[in-house]
Predicted model as a PDB file, atoms N, CA, C, CB and O in Angstrom, pLDDT in the B-factor column:
MODEL        1                                                                  
ATOM      1  N   UNK A   1      20.629  12.833 -62.028  1.00 61.00           N  
ATOM      2  CA  UNK A   1      21.475  13.533 -62.962  1.00 61.00           C  
ATOM      3  C   UNK A   1      20.886  13.429 -64.374  1.00 61.00           C  
ATOM      4  CB  UNK A   1      22.908  12.970 -62.917  1.00 61.00           C  
ATOM      5  O   UNK A   1      20.073  12.555 -64.675  1.00 61.00           O  
ATOM      6  N   UNK A   2      21.311  14.311 -65.180  1.00 82.00           N  
ATOM      7  CA  UNK A   2      20.723  14.387 -66.537  1.00 82.00           C  
ATOM      8  C   UNK A   2      21.369  13.476 -67.572  1.00 82.00           C  
ATOM      9  CB  UNK A   2      20.807  15.788 -67.032  1.00 82.00           C  
ATOM     10  O   UNK A   2      20.690  12.975 -68.468  1.00 82.00           O  
ATOM     11  N   UNK A   3      22.681  13.257 -67.453  1.00 91.00           N  
ATOM     12  CA  UNK A   3      23.379  12.315 -68.357  1.00 91.00           C  
ATOM     13  C   UNK A   3      23.643  12.922 -69.746  1.00 91.00           C  
ATOM     14  CB  UNK A   3      22.551  11.027 -68.512  1.00 91.00           C  
ATOM     15  O   UNK A   3      24.159  12.232 -70.626  1.00 91.00           O  
ATOM     16  N   UNK A   4      23.302  14.182 -69.950  1.00 94.00           N  
ATOM     17  CA  UNK A   4      23.512  14.838 -71.226  1.00 94.00           C  
ATOM     18  C   UNK A   4      24.136  16.227 -71.003  1.00 94.00           C  
ATOM     19  CB  UNK A   4      22.175  14.950 -72.003  1.00 94.00           C  
ATOM     20  O   UNK A   4      23.975  16.852 -69.955  1.00 94.00           O  
ATOM     21  N   UNK A   5      24.841  16.666 -72.021  1.00 95.00           N  
ATOM     22  CA  UNK A   5      25.390  18.016 -71.961  1.00 95.00           C  
ATOM     23  C   UNK A   5      24.232  18.991 -72.153  1.00 95.00           C  
ATOM     24  CB  UNK A   5      26.514  18.235 -73.046  1.00 95.00           C  
ATOM     25  O   UNK A   5      23.468  18.850 -73.107  1.00 95.00           O  
ATOM     26  N   UNK A   6      24.086  19.976 -71.269  1.00 94.00           N  
ATOM     27  CA  UNK A   6      22.966  20.892 -71.377  1.00 94.00           C  
ATOM     28  C   UNK A   6      23.045  21.857 -72.593  1.00 94.00           C  
ATOM     29  CB  UNK A   6      22.876  21.690 -70.111  1.00 94.00           C  
ATOM     30  O   UNK A   6      22.054  22.489 -72.959  1.00 94.00           O  
ATOM     31  N   UNK A   7      24.239  21.951 -73.201  1.00 95.00           N  
ATOM     32  CA  UNK A   7      24.402  22.850 -74.338  1.00 95.00           C  
ATOM     33  C   UNK A   7      24.182  22.127 -75.665  1.00 95.00           C  
ATOM     34  CB  UNK A   7      25.787  23.480 -74.314  1.00 95.00           C  
ATOM     35  O   UNK A   7      23.391  22.587 -76.488  1.00 95.00           O  
ATOM     36  N   UNK A   8      24.867  21.004 -75.888  1.00 94.00           N  
ATOM     37  CA  UNK A   8      24.771  20.343 -77.192  1.00 94.00           C  
ATOM     38  C   UNK A   8      23.867  19.117 -77.174  1.00 94.00           C  
ATOM     39  CB  UNK A   8      26.145  19.943 -77.663  1.00 94.00           C  
ATOM     40  O   UNK A   8      23.394  18.681 -78.223  1.00 94.00           O  
ATOM     41  N   UNK A   9      23.621  18.557 -75.986  1.00 94.00           N  
ATOM     42  CA  UNK A   9      22.713  17.408 -75.865  1.00 94.00           C  
ATOM     43  C   UNK A   9      23.344  16.056 -76.072  1.00 94.00           C  
ATOM     44  CB  UNK A   9      21.622  17.550 -76.821  1.00 94.00           C  
ATOM     45  O   UNK A   9      22.629  15.055 -76.117  1.00 94.00           O  
ATOM     46  N   UNK A  10      24.660  15.981 -76.200  1.00 95.00           N  
ATOM     47  CA  UNK A  10      25.330  14.684 -76.380  1.00 95.00           C  
ATOM     48  C   UNK A  10      25.193  13.874 -75.098  1.00 95.00           C  
ATOM     49  CB  UNK A  10      26.837  14.871 -76.755  1.00 95.00           C  
ATOM     50  O   UNK A  10      25.253  14.405 -73.990  1.00 95.00           O  
ATOM     51  N   UNK A  11      25.004  12.554 -75.289  1.00 95.00           N  
ATOM     52  CA  UNK A  11      24.893  11.655 -74.129  1.00 95.00           C  
ATOM     53  C   UNK A  11      26.315  11.437 -73.579  1.00 95.00           C  
ATOM     54  CB  UNK A  11      24.202  10.266 -74.526  1.00 95.00           C  
ATOM     55  O   UNK A  11      27.201  10.990 -74.308  1.00 95.00           O  
ATOM     56  N   UNK A  12      26.521  11.744 -72.332  1.00 95.00           N  
ATOM     57  CA  UNK A  12      27.851  11.709 -71.728  1.00 95.00           C  
ATOM     58  C   UNK A  12      28.367  10.305 -71.491  1.00 95.00           C  
ATOM     59  CB  UNK A  12      27.836  12.450 -70.435  1.00 95.00           C  
ATOM     60  O   UNK A  12      29.569  10.116 -71.300  1.00 95.00           O  
ATOM     61  N   UNK A  13      27.491   9.320 -71.497  1.00 93.00           N  
ATOM     62  CA  UNK A  13      27.896   7.925 -71.187  1.00 93.00           C  
ATOM     63  C   UNK A  13      28.104   7.098 -72.444  1.00 93.00           C  
ATOM     64  CB  UNK A  13      26.843   7.245 -70.304  1.00 93.00           C  
ATOM     65  O   UNK A  13      28.535   5.950 -72.345  1.00 93.00           O  
ATOM     66  N   UNK A  14      27.817   7.629 -73.612  1.00 93.00           N  
ATOM     67  CA  UNK A  14      27.921   6.850 -74.856  1.00 93.00           C  
ATOM     68  C   UNK A  14      29.136   7.309 -75.664  1.00 93.00           C  
ATOM     69  CB  UNK A  14      26.624   6.991 -75.704  1.00 93.00           C  
ATOM     70  O   UNK A  14      29.488   8.488 -75.644  1.00 93.00           O  
ATOM     71  N   UNK A  15      29.781   6.365 -76.383  1.00 93.00           N  
ATOM     72  CA  UNK A  15      30.893   6.747 -77.258  1.00 93.00           C  
ATOM     73  C   UNK A  15      30.384   7.555 -78.456  1.00 93.00           C  
ATOM     74  CB  UNK A  15      31.654   5.492 -77.743  1.00 93.00           C  
ATOM     75  O   UNK A  15      29.189   7.509 -78.748  1.00 93.00           O  
ATOM     76  N   UNK A  16      31.236   8.280 -79.146  1.00 92.00           N  
ATOM     77  CA  UNK A  16      32.678   8.411 -78.997  1.00 92.00           C  
ATOM     78  C   UNK A  16      33.055   9.385 -77.872  1.00 92.00           C  
ATOM     79  CB  UNK A  16      33.292   8.872 -80.310  1.00 92.00           C  
ATOM     80  O   UNK A  16      32.318  10.321 -77.561  1.00 92.00           O  
ATOM     81  N   UNK A  17      34.218   9.135 -77.277  1.00 92.00           N  
ATOM     82  CA  UNK A  17      34.702   9.915 -76.153  1.00 92.00           C  
ATOM     83  C   UNK A  17      35.900  10.769 -76.524  1.00 92.00           C  
ATOM     84  CB  UNK A  17      35.057   9.007 -75.010  1.00 92.00           C  
ATOM     85  O   UNK A  17      36.653  11.156 -75.631  1.00 92.00           O  
ATOM     86  N   UNK A  18      36.113  11.078 -77.768  1.00 90.00           N  
ATOM     87  CA  UNK A  18      37.296  11.770 -78.278  1.00 90.00           C  
ATOM     88  C   UNK A  18      37.600  13.088 -77.551  1.00 90.00           C  
ATOM     89  CB  UNK A  18      37.119  12.043 -79.747  1.00 90.00           C  
ATOM     90  O   UNK A  18      37.120  14.147 -77.955  1.00 90.00           O  
ATOM     91  N   UNK A  19      38.389  13.018 -76.492  1.00 90.00           N  
ATOM     92  CA  UNK A  19      38.877  14.209 -75.768  1.00 90.00           C  
ATOM     93  C   UNK A  19      37.750  15.166 -75.348  1.00 90.00           C  
ATOM     94  CB  UNK A  19      39.875  14.963 -76.637  1.00 90.00           C  
ATOM     95  O   UNK A  19      37.922  16.385 -75.386  1.00 90.00           O  
ATOM     96  N   UNK A  20      36.643  14.630 -74.964  1.00 94.00           N  
ATOM     97  CA  UNK A  20      35.566  15.490 -74.447  1.00 94.00           C  
ATOM     98  C   UNK A  20      35.340  15.179 -72.987  1.00 94.00           C  
ATOM     99  CB  UNK A  20      34.251  15.298 -75.250  1.00 94.00           C  
ATOM    100  O   UNK A  20      35.695  14.110 -72.490  1.00 94.00           O  
ATOM    101  N   UNK A  21      34.747  16.132 -72.322  1.00 94.00           N  
ATOM    102  CA  UNK A  21      34.469  15.962 -70.875  1.00 94.00           C  
ATOM    103  C   UNK A  21      33.265  15.076 -70.707  1.00 94.00           C  
ATOM    104  CB  UNK A  21      34.231  17.332 -70.169  1.00 94.00           C  
ATOM    105  O   UNK A  21      32.212  15.345 -71.285  1.00 94.00           O  
ATOM    106  N   UNK A  22      33.398  14.019 -69.923  1.00 94.00           N  
ATOM    107  CA  UNK A  22      32.280  13.114 -69.687  1.00 94.00           C  
ATOM    108  C   UNK A  22      31.831  13.132 -68.252  1.00 94.00           C  
ATOM    109  CB  UNK A  22      32.647  11.716 -70.080  1.00 94.00           C  
ATOM    110  O   UNK A  22      30.839  12.486 -67.916  1.00 94.00           O  
ATOM    111  N   UNK A  23      32.528  13.853 -67.387  1.00 94.00           N  
ATOM    112  CA  UNK A  23      32.130  13.958 -65.993  1.00 94.00           C  
ATOM    113  C   UNK A  23      30.971  14.944 -65.888  1.00 94.00           C  
ATOM    114  CB  UNK A  23      33.326  14.401 -65.101  1.00 94.00           C  
ATOM    115  O   UNK A  23      31.136  16.141 -66.122  1.00 94.00           O  
ATOM    116  N   UNK A  24      29.809  14.431 -65.537  1.00 94.00           N  
ATOM    117  CA  UNK A  24      28.602  15.253 -65.535  1.00 94.00           C  
ATOM    118  C   UNK A  24      28.685  16.412 -64.586  1.00 94.00           C  
ATOM    119  CB  UNK A  24      27.419  14.427 -65.191  1.00 94.00           C  
ATOM    120  O   UNK A  24      28.171  17.489 -64.889  1.00 94.00           O  
ATOM    121  N   UNK A  25      29.316  16.232 -63.446  1.00 94.00           N  
ATOM    122  CA  UNK A  25      29.443  17.311 -62.454  1.00 94.00           C  
ATOM    123  C   UNK A  25      30.261  18.443 -63.061  1.00 94.00           C  
ATOM    124  CB  UNK A  25      30.109  16.793 -61.132  1.00 94.00           C  
ATOM    125  O   UNK A  25      29.880  19.606 -62.928  1.00 94.00           O  
ATOM    126  N   UNK A  26      31.352  18.143 -63.710  1.00 95.00           N  
ATOM    127  CA  UNK A  26      32.195  19.159 -64.332  1.00 95.00           C  
ATOM    128  C   UNK A  26      31.448  19.852 -65.470  1.00 95.00           C  
ATOM    129  CB  UNK A  26      33.501  18.533 -64.853  1.00 95.00           C  
ATOM    130  O   UNK A  26      31.569  21.066 -65.631  1.00 95.00           O  
ATOM    131  N   UNK A  27      30.686  19.111 -66.252  1.00 95.00           N  
ATOM    132  CA  UNK A  27      29.922  19.707 -67.354  1.00 95.00           C  
ATOM    133  C   UNK A  27      28.882  20.708 -66.782  1.00 95.00           C  
ATOM    134  CB  UNK A  27      29.209  18.581 -68.205  1.00 95.00           C  
ATOM    135  O   UNK A  27      28.759  21.833 -67.266  1.00 95.00           O  
ATOM    136  N   UNK A  28      28.170  20.286 -65.782  1.00 94.00           N  
ATOM    137  CA  UNK A  28      27.151  21.155 -65.189  1.00 94.00           C  
ATOM    138  C   UNK A  28      27.773  22.385 -64.544  1.00 94.00           C  
ATOM    139  CB  UNK A  28      26.334  20.385 -64.156  1.00 94.00           C  
ATOM    140  O   UNK A  28      27.246  23.490 -64.672  1.00 94.00           O  
ATOM    141  N   UNK A  29      28.899  22.195 -63.846  1.00 95.00           N  
ATOM    142  CA  UNK A  29      29.585  23.335 -63.214  1.00 95.00           C  
ATOM    143  C   UNK A  29      30.057  24.339 -64.256  1.00 95.00           C  
ATOM    144  CB  UNK A  29      30.782  22.850 -62.379  1.00 95.00           C  
ATOM    145  O   UNK A  29      29.914  25.547 -64.067  1.00 95.00           O  
ATOM    146  N   UNK A  30      30.619  23.844 -65.356  1.00 95.00           N  
ATOM    147  CA  UNK A  30      31.067  24.704 -66.440  1.00 95.00           C  
ATOM    148  C   UNK A  30      29.903  25.452 -67.065  1.00 95.00           C  
ATOM    149  CB  UNK A  30      31.792  23.890 -67.496  1.00 95.00           C  
ATOM    150  O   UNK A  30      30.012  26.640 -67.369  1.00 95.00           O  
ATOM    151  N   UNK A  31      28.800  24.764 -67.255  1.00 95.00           N  
ATOM    152  CA  UNK A  31      27.610  25.375 -67.841  1.00 95.00           C  
ATOM    153  C   UNK A  31      27.052  26.449 -66.908  1.00 95.00           C  
ATOM    154  CB  UNK A  31      26.537  24.304 -68.132  1.00 95.00           C  
ATOM    155  O   UNK A  31      26.738  27.551 -67.358  1.00 95.00           O  
ATOM    156  N   UNK A  32      26.927  26.144 -65.626  1.00 95.00           N  
ATOM    157  CA  UNK A  32      26.399  27.120 -64.661  1.00 95.00           C  
ATOM    158  C   UNK A  32      27.280  28.337 -64.561  1.00 95.00           C  
ATOM    159  CB  UNK A  32      26.251  26.490 -63.291  1.00 95.00           C  
ATOM    160  O   UNK A  32      26.779  29.457 -64.460  1.00 95.00           O  
ATOM    161  N   UNK A  33      28.587  28.143 -64.588  1.00 95.00           N  
ATOM    162  CA  UNK A  33      29.524  29.249 -64.508  1.00 95.00           C  
ATOM    163  C   UNK A  33      29.332  30.193 -65.690  1.00 95.00           C  
ATOM    164  CB  UNK A  33      30.966  28.730 -64.462  1.00 95.00           C  
ATOM    165  O   UNK A  33      29.351  31.415 -65.539  1.00 95.00           O  
ATOM    166  N   UNK A  34      29.150  29.615 -66.843  1.00 94.00           N  
ATOM    167  CA  UNK A  34      28.954  30.448 -68.071  1.00 94.00           C  
ATOM    168  C   UNK A  34      27.601  31.147 -68.053  1.00 94.00           C  
ATOM    169  CB  UNK A  34      29.065  29.572 -69.355  1.00 94.00           C  
ATOM    170  O   UNK A  34      27.503  32.324 -68.403  1.00 94.00           O  
ATOM    171  N   UNK A  35      26.569  30.435 -67.651  1.00 93.00           N  
ATOM    172  CA  UNK A  35      25.224  31.023 -67.633  1.00 93.00           C  
ATOM    173  C   UNK A  35      25.137  32.099 -66.549  1.00 93.00           C  
ATOM    174  CB  UNK A  35      24.146  29.927 -67.396  1.00 93.00           C  
ATOM    175  O   UNK A  35      24.594  33.177 -66.790  1.00 93.00           O  
ATOM    176  N   UNK A  36      25.652  31.822 -65.394  1.00 95.00           N  
ATOM    177  CA  UNK A  36      25.625  32.791 -64.302  1.00 95.00           C  
ATOM    178  C   UNK A  36      26.486  34.021 -64.586  1.00 95.00           C  
ATOM    179  CB  UNK A  36      26.086  32.132 -63.022  1.00 95.00           C  
ATOM    180  O   UNK A  36      26.211  35.104 -64.071  1.00 95.00           O  
ATOM    181  N   UNK A  37      27.508  33.860 -65.389  1.00 93.00           N  
ATOM    182  CA  UNK A  37      28.366  34.968 -65.780  1.00 93.00           C  
ATOM    183  C   UNK A  37      27.849  35.693 -67.015  1.00 93.00           C  
ATOM    184  CB  UNK A  37      29.766  34.469 -66.032  1.00 93.00           C  
ATOM    185  O   UNK A  37      28.541  36.547 -67.568  1.00 93.00           O  
ATOM    186  N   UNK A  38      26.657  35.366 -67.444  1.00 91.00           N  
ATOM    187  CA  UNK A  38      26.024  35.997 -68.622  1.00 91.00           C  
ATOM    188  C   UNK A  38      26.868  35.887 -69.895  1.00 91.00           C  
ATOM    189  CB  UNK A  38      25.752  37.464 -68.332  1.00 91.00           C  
ATOM    190  O   UNK A  38      26.816  36.758 -70.764  1.00 91.00           O  
ATOM    191  N   UNK A  39      27.651  34.796 -69.993  1.00 90.00           N  
ATOM    192  CA  UNK A  39      28.431  34.596 -71.226  1.00 90.00           C  
ATOM    193  C   UNK A  39      27.506  33.980 -72.264  1.00 90.00           C  
ATOM    194  CB  UNK A  39      29.696  33.678 -70.977  1.00 90.00           C  
ATOM    195  O   UNK A  39      26.680  33.120 -71.959  1.00 90.00           O  
ATOM    196  N   UNK A  40      27.666  34.438 -73.483  1.00 90.00           N  
ATOM    197  CA  UNK A  40      26.877  33.856 -74.570  1.00 90.00           C  
ATOM    198  C   UNK A  40      27.572  32.627 -75.114  1.00 90.00           C  
ATOM    199  CB  UNK A  40      26.646  34.882 -75.694  1.00 90.00           C  
ATOM    200  O   UNK A  40      28.759  32.683 -75.435  1.00 90.00           O  
ATOM    201  N   UNK A  41      26.857  31.516 -75.225  1.00 91.00           N  
ATOM    202  CA  UNK A  41      27.395  30.274 -75.736  1.00 91.00           C  
ATOM    203  C   UNK A  41      27.147  30.235 -77.248  1.00 91.00           C  
ATOM    204  CB  UNK A  41      26.752  29.041 -75.017  1.00 91.00           C  
ATOM    205  O   UNK A  41      26.013  30.370 -77.708  1.00 91.00           O  
ATOM    206  N   UNK A  42      28.220  30.049 -78.000  1.00 91.00           N  
ATOM    207  CA  UNK A  42      28.065  29.930 -79.458  1.00 91.00           C  
ATOM    208  C   UNK A  42      27.533  28.561 -79.799  1.00 91.00           C  
ATOM    209  CB  UNK A  42      29.405  30.180 -80.187  1.00 91.00           C  
ATOM    210  O   UNK A  42      27.721  27.604 -79.047  1.00 91.00           O  
ATOM    211  N   UNK A  43      26.860  28.467 -80.947  1.00 91.00           N  
ATOM    212  CA  UNK A  43      26.319  27.176 -81.372  1.00 91.00           C  
ATOM    213  C   UNK A  43      27.428  26.226 -81.758  1.00 91.00           C  
ATOM    214  CB  UNK A  43      25.356  27.353 -82.538  1.00 91.00           C  
ATOM    215  O   UNK A  43      28.489  26.656 -82.212  1.00 91.00           O  
ATOM    216  N   UNK A  44      27.195  24.947 -81.584  1.00 92.00           N  
ATOM    217  CA  UNK A  44      28.191  23.959 -81.961  1.00 92.00           C  
ATOM    218  C   UNK A  44      28.432  23.939 -83.466  1.00 92.00           C  
ATOM    219  CB  UNK A  44      27.765  22.588 -81.489  1.00 92.00           C  
ATOM    220  O   UNK A  44      29.538  23.642 -83.918  1.00 92.00           O  
ATOM    221  N   UNK A  45      27.415  24.250 -84.226  1.00 92.00           N  
ATOM    222  CA  UNK A  45      27.553  24.299 -85.681  1.00 92.00           C  
ATOM    223  C   UNK A  45      28.482  25.420 -86.106  1.00 92.00           C  
ATOM    224  CB  UNK A  45      26.191  24.473 -86.341  1.00 92.00           C  
ATOM    225  O   UNK A  45      29.259  25.264 -87.048  1.00 92.00           O  
ATOM    226  N   UNK A  46      28.405  26.545 -85.420  1.00 93.00           N  
ATOM    227  CA  UNK A  46      29.232  27.704 -85.759  1.00 93.00           C  
ATOM    228  C   UNK A  46      30.692  27.518 -85.359  1.00 93.00           C  
ATOM    229  CB  UNK A  46      28.678  28.945 -85.092  1.00 93.00           C  
ATOM    230  O   UNK A  46      31.606  27.862 -86.108  1.00 93.00           O  
ATOM    231  N   UNK A  47      30.892  26.965 -84.160  1.00 93.00           N  
ATOM    232  CA  UNK A  47      32.220  26.850 -83.611  1.00 93.00           C  
ATOM    233  C   UNK A  47      32.907  25.550 -83.963  1.00 93.00           C  
ATOM    234  CB  UNK A  47      32.164  26.995 -82.149  1.00 93.00           C  
ATOM    235  O   UNK A  47      34.136  25.500 -84.006  1.00 93.00           O  
ATOM    236  N   UNK A  48      32.147  24.491 -84.217  1.00 94.00           N  
ATOM    237  CA  UNK A  48      32.733  23.192 -84.571  1.00 94.00           C  
ATOM    238  C   UNK A  48      32.874  22.263 -83.374  1.00 94.00           C  
ATOM    239  CB  UNK A  48      34.087  23.395 -85.209  1.00 94.00           C  
ATOM    240  O   UNK A  48      33.174  21.081 -83.543  1.00 94.00           O  
ATOM    241  N   UNK A  49      32.659  22.785 -82.157  1.00 95.00           N  
ATOM    242  CA  UNK A  49      32.683  21.983 -80.946  1.00 95.00           C  
ATOM    243  C   UNK A  49      31.848  22.655 -79.883  1.00 95.00           C  
ATOM    244  CB  UNK A  49      34.119  21.769 -80.452  1.00 95.00           C  
ATOM    245  O   UNK A  49      31.529  23.840 -79.977  1.00 95.00           O  
ATOM    246  N   UNK A  50      31.503  21.894 -78.880  1.00 96.00           N  
ATOM    247  CA  UNK A  50      30.680  22.420 -77.771  1.00 96.00           C  
ATOM    248  C   UNK A  50      31.546  23.169 -76.783  1.00 96.00           C  
ATOM    249  CB  UNK A  50      29.925  21.280 -77.051  1.00 96.00           C  
ATOM    250  O   UNK A  50      32.596  22.663 -76.384  1.00 96.00           O  
ATOM    251  N   UNK A  51      31.142  24.349 -76.380  1.00 93.00           N  
ATOM    252  CA  UNK A  51      31.863  25.152 -75.410  1.00 93.00           C  
ATOM    253  C   UNK A  51      31.888  24.495 -74.033  1.00 93.00           C  
ATOM    254  CB  UNK A  51      31.243  26.529 -75.315  1.00 93.00           C  
ATOM    255  O   UNK A  51      32.804  24.741 -73.249  1.00 93.00           O  
ATOM    256  N   UNK A  52      30.930  23.694 -73.742  1.00 96.00           N  
ATOM    257  CA  UNK A  52      30.804  23.096 -72.413  1.00 96.00           C  
ATOM    258  C   UNK A  52      31.551  21.790 -72.259  1.00 96.00           C  
ATOM    259  CB  UNK A  52      29.371  22.872 -72.098  1.00 96.00           C  
ATOM    260  O   UNK A  52      32.387  21.670 -71.364  1.00 96.00           O  
ATOM    261  N   UNK A  53      31.276  20.801 -73.105  1.00 96.00           N  
ATOM    262  CA  UNK A  53      31.889  19.487 -72.955  1.00 96.00           C  
ATOM    263  C   UNK A  53      32.989  19.184 -73.964  1.00 96.00           C  
ATOM    264  CB  UNK A  53      30.844  18.448 -73.058  1.00 96.00           C  
ATOM    265  O   UNK A  53      33.623  18.131 -73.905  1.00 96.00           O  
ATOM    266  N   UNK A  54      33.208  20.108 -74.885  1.00 95.00           N  
ATOM    267  CA  UNK A  54      34.240  19.992 -75.927  1.00 95.00           C  
ATOM    268  C   UNK A  54      34.007  18.863 -76.922  1.00 95.00           C  
ATOM    269  CB  UNK A  54      35.571  19.796 -75.285  1.00 95.00           C  
ATOM    270  O   UNK A  54      34.946  18.402 -77.571  1.00 95.00           O  
ATOM    271  N   UNK A  55      32.741  18.410 -77.048  1.00 96.00           N  
ATOM    272  CA  UNK A  55      32.415  17.421 -78.061  1.00 96.00           C  
ATOM    273  C   UNK A  55      32.431  18.086 -79.416  1.00 96.00           C  
ATOM    274  CB  UNK A  55      31.047  16.767 -77.786  1.00 96.00           C  
ATOM    275  O   UNK A  55      31.930  19.199 -79.577  1.00 96.00           O  
ATOM    276  N   UNK A  56      33.014  17.399 -80.403  1.00 95.00           N  
ATOM    277  CA  UNK A  56      33.069  17.984 -81.746  1.00 95.00           C  
ATOM    278  C   UNK A  56      31.747  17.694 -82.461  1.00 95.00           C  
ATOM    279  CB  UNK A  56      34.286  17.416 -82.563  1.00 95.00           C  
ATOM    280  O   UNK A  56      30.944  16.873 -82.019  1.00 95.00           O  
ATOM    281  N   UNK A  57      31.554  18.379 -83.551  1.00 94.00           N  
ATOM    282  CA  UNK A  57      30.355  18.190 -84.371  1.00 94.00           C  
ATOM    283  C   UNK A  57      30.342  16.750 -84.904  1.00 94.00           C  
ATOM    284  CB  UNK A  57      30.311  19.227 -85.553  1.00 94.00           C  
ATOM    285  O   UNK A  57      29.276  16.149 -85.028  1.00 94.00           O  
ATOM    286  N   UNK A  58      31.495  16.208 -85.211  1.00 94.00           N  
ATOM    287  CA  UNK A  58      31.601  14.794 -85.690  1.00 94.00           C  
ATOM    288  C   UNK A  58      31.153  13.852 -84.590  1.00 94.00           C  
ATOM    289  CB  UNK A  58      33.073  14.444 -86.130  1.00 94.00           C  
ATOM    290  O   UNK A  58      30.440  12.890 -84.874  1.00 94.00           O  
ATOM    291  N   UNK A  59      31.545  14.091 -83.335  1.00 95.00           N  
ATOM    292  CA  UNK A  59      31.158  13.265 -82.215  1.00 95.00           C  
ATOM    293  C   UNK A  59      29.635  13.261 -82.077  1.00 95.00           C  
ATOM    294  CB  UNK A  59      31.824  13.762 -80.922  1.00 95.00           C  
ATOM    295  O   UNK A  59      29.024  12.208 -81.898  1.00 95.00           O  
ATOM    296  N   UNK A  60      29.050  14.404 -82.159  1.00 93.00           N  
ATOM    297  CA  UNK A  60      27.593  14.528 -82.034  1.00 93.00           C  
ATOM    298  C   UNK A  60      26.882  13.798 -83.157  1.00 93.00           C  
ATOM    299  CB  UNK A  60      27.179  15.999 -82.026  1.00 93.00           C  
ATOM    300  O   UNK A  60      25.888  13.115 -82.912  1.00 93.00           O  
ATOM    301  N   UNK A  61      27.365  13.927 -84.376  1.00 92.00           N  
ATOM    302  CA  UNK A  61      26.761  13.257 -85.515  1.00 92.00           C  
ATOM    303  C   UNK A  61      26.937  11.724 -85.404  1.00 92.00           C  
ATOM    304  CB  UNK A  61      27.384  13.782 -86.829  1.00 92.00           C  
ATOM    305  O   UNK A  61      26.012  10.968 -85.700  1.00 92.00           O  
ATOM    306  N   UNK A  62      28.128  11.281 -84.977  1.00 94.00           N  
ATOM    307  CA  UNK A  62      28.375   9.843 -84.825  1.00 94.00           C  
ATOM    308  C   UNK A  62      27.475   9.234 -83.777  1.00 94.00           C  
ATOM    309  CB  UNK A  62      29.826   9.586 -84.464  1.00 94.00           C  
ATOM    310  O   UNK A  62      26.986   8.119 -83.957  1.00 94.00           O  
ATOM    311  N   UNK A  63      27.251   9.929 -82.702  1.00 93.00           N  
ATOM    312  CA  UNK A  63      26.389   9.410 -81.626  1.00 93.00           C  
ATOM    313  C   UNK A  63      24.926   9.363 -82.080  1.00 93.00           C  
ATOM    314  CB  UNK A  63      26.523  10.287 -80.350  1.00 93.00           C  
ATOM    315  O   UNK A  63      24.197   8.447 -81.699  1.00 93.00           O  
ATOM    316  N   UNK A  64      24.496  10.316 -82.872  1.00 87.00           N  
ATOM    317  CA  UNK A  64      23.117  10.319 -83.301  1.00 87.00           C  
ATOM    318  C   UNK A  64      22.832   9.242 -84.327  1.00 87.00           C  
ATOM    319  CB  UNK A  64      22.758  11.657 -83.855  1.00 87.00           C  
ATOM    320  O   UNK A  64      21.677   8.864 -84.525  1.00 87.00           O  
ATOM    321  N   UNK A  65      23.892   8.730 -84.998  1.00 82.00           N  
ATOM    322  CA  UNK A  65      23.710   7.648 -85.996  1.00 82.00           C  
ATOM    323  C   UNK A  65      23.496   6.319 -85.303  1.00 82.00           C  
ATOM    324  CB  UNK A  65      24.933   7.553 -86.944  1.00 82.00           C  
ATOM    325  O   UNK A  65      22.842   5.442 -85.866  1.00 82.00           O  
ATOM    326  N   UNK A  66      24.024   6.138 -84.098  1.00 71.00           N  
ATOM    327  CA  UNK A  66      23.934   4.864 -83.393  1.00 71.00           C  
ATOM    328  C   UNK A  66      22.574   4.587 -82.875  1.00 71.00           C  
ATOM    329  CB  UNK A  66      24.889   4.822 -82.277  1.00 71.00           C  
ATOM    330  O   UNK A  66      22.348   3.546 -82.258  1.00 71.00           O  
TER     331      UNK A  66                                                      
ENDMDL                                                                          
END                                                                             
């Protein structure tokens, strides 16, 4: 398994876990559903959170500081 969100790159096993999806199977299934359905994924910077795992921009920044 990859251990990271394929859209935003956040590590699924590391904190913070603020209301985001950490189950890798669910993250991958959601990502594949969107990609296979030709849905365009907006950037996390534009939307403020990841469309796939629901990690916020603050979560991503906090994890990169550790």
